[in-house]
N, C-alpha and C positions, 0 to 999 in steps of 0.2 A: 577636284582641284579647286583651290581658292582663287579668287580674283587676283590676288597678289602673285600667286604662283603662275597663273596664266599670263599676267603682264610680264613677269620675268622671262618666260619662254618667248613671248612675242618680242620683247626687247632684244633677246639673243638672236632671234631670227632676223629682225630688222638690221641689227649691226652686221650680221653675216651677209645679208643681201646688199647693203650699201657698199661694203668692201668689195664684194664680187662685182657689183655694177661698175665701180670705179676702175677695177682691174681689167674689166672687159675691153677697154680701149687698147691696153697693151697686149692682152691675150689674143685679141682678134688680129692684131698686127703680127704677133709672133707665129700664129698658126695660119695666117693668111686666110682667115675665115670671117667674112663680114657678118654672118648670122650671130656670132658670139656677142655682138654689141647689144642684142635684144634678149639675151639669155635670162635676165632677171626681171623681165617685164611681162605683164599680162598681155594677151593678144590685143586687147582694146586700149592699152596704155597710150597716152598722148604726151608729147613734150611741148613745152612752151619756152621760147627764147626771150630773155629780158636783158637789158633794159629796152624800153620802147625806142630810145634814141639809137640804139644799135640796130634794131629791126629796120628803122627808117633809113639809116646809113647803108644798110645792105639791100635796100629796096624791097623789104618784106613788110606785109601788113603788121600793125601793132599787136594783133591778137591771133597770129597764125599758130595753129596747133599742128604738130608734126606727128604722123603715125609711125609705127615701127618700120613699115616697109619704106616710107620716105626717108627716115633717118638712116636706115641701112644703105640706101643709095648714096646719101651724103657721106657716110662713113667710107663707102667704097671709093668715092672721089678723093677723100683724104688719103686713103691707103695708096692710091695711084701716084701720089706725090711725096709721101712720107709716112710718119706714124708717131704715136704717142709713146713717150718714155718717161721714166722717173716720176711717176705720180705719187704725190704725198698728200694725205688727207689730214685735216685738223678740225677741231671744234665740232665734233659730232654731237648732236643733240637729238635725243629720241623721246617721243611721247608715245608710249606703248598703248595707252588707253585710246588715244585719237588715231593711232596707227599712222604717225607722221614722223619724219626725220628731216634734219638739215645738217649740212656739212660743207666745209670749204675744201678745195683741192687746188694743187699747183702741179702742172705737168710741163714737160718739154715736148714741143712738136718739132721733130727732126725731119728736115726735108732730105730727099735723096741727093741733092746737090751739096749737102753739108750745113746749110743754114739751119739755125735753131731759134725758135720763138718760145719763150716761157709764157704759159697761159694759166690764168687763175679763174676759178669758177666758185660760185656759191650755189649749192644745190638744195632744193626742197623736194621731198618725196611724199607721196601718199601710197599706202600699202594695202594689200588684200587682208583678209581677216586674220591670218596667222603670221603676217609679216614676211612671208617667203617670196612674194612677188610685188613689184612696184606697178601701180596703176596710174600714176601721174608723176611727171618730172617737170619741175620748173628750174630752168638753167639760167642763172644770172651770170653773164659772161664778162670777162675783161674786154671791154669794147675796143681798146687800142690794139690789143693782141689779135683779136678776131678780125678786125679790119686789115691788119697786116697779113694775116693768114689768107684772107680772101684775095687781096691784091697779089700775093705771092702765087696762089693757085692759078689765077688768071694769067699771070706772067709765064708760069711754067707750061700751062696748056697752050698758050700762044706760041711759045718757042718750040713746042713739040708738034704743033699742028693738030692738037687734039681739042676736043670740045666736051670734056666730061665723059664719064663712063657710059652715059646714056645718050650722048650726042646733044645734050642740052646745056652744055657749059656748066654743069653742076648746079643749075638754078633750081632752087627749091620752089619758087612761087608757081611754077608750072604744075606742080603735083599736089599742092595743099588746097584743101577746101577752106577758103578764107571766110566763108560765112560763119564758121565756127568761132567761138570765143573761149578764152581761157578762164 
């Protein structure tokens, strides 16, 4: 197989993986299965949230790396109050040779009380050799929407007398090894 043919195959795999990754947020909600959120990731995959100003506003270290298990817990907290709907992706760019991709997405996070927050993200991904799994996610989030979501989650937990699915208020910083950098 020529290098060009291999890159075409890798490109197809990467596109399929990105689309599956983005749809995992809705699929996990529909199937009530939090493990779906990590279906397209390598076991050692890490996620990094940006911009730094958002991390600071949420009380997170600037370079926090999130493991699959940690993210699944955060996703479970999200599902306890609502879920993702209507995801649309745009501007997919793939570098098959470097095994990287970037895409933007817009979704609605619908709360069980009927409130809806539109959220936009810009994603950057690194892939394994054949493009079938993601081994790094950089998530550049819509800061205003994410802050609204965090405030809403705290409000709902307080009104229900709950404190996150793990009894930790859904706090990430208790689980992340902050000595790691992105």
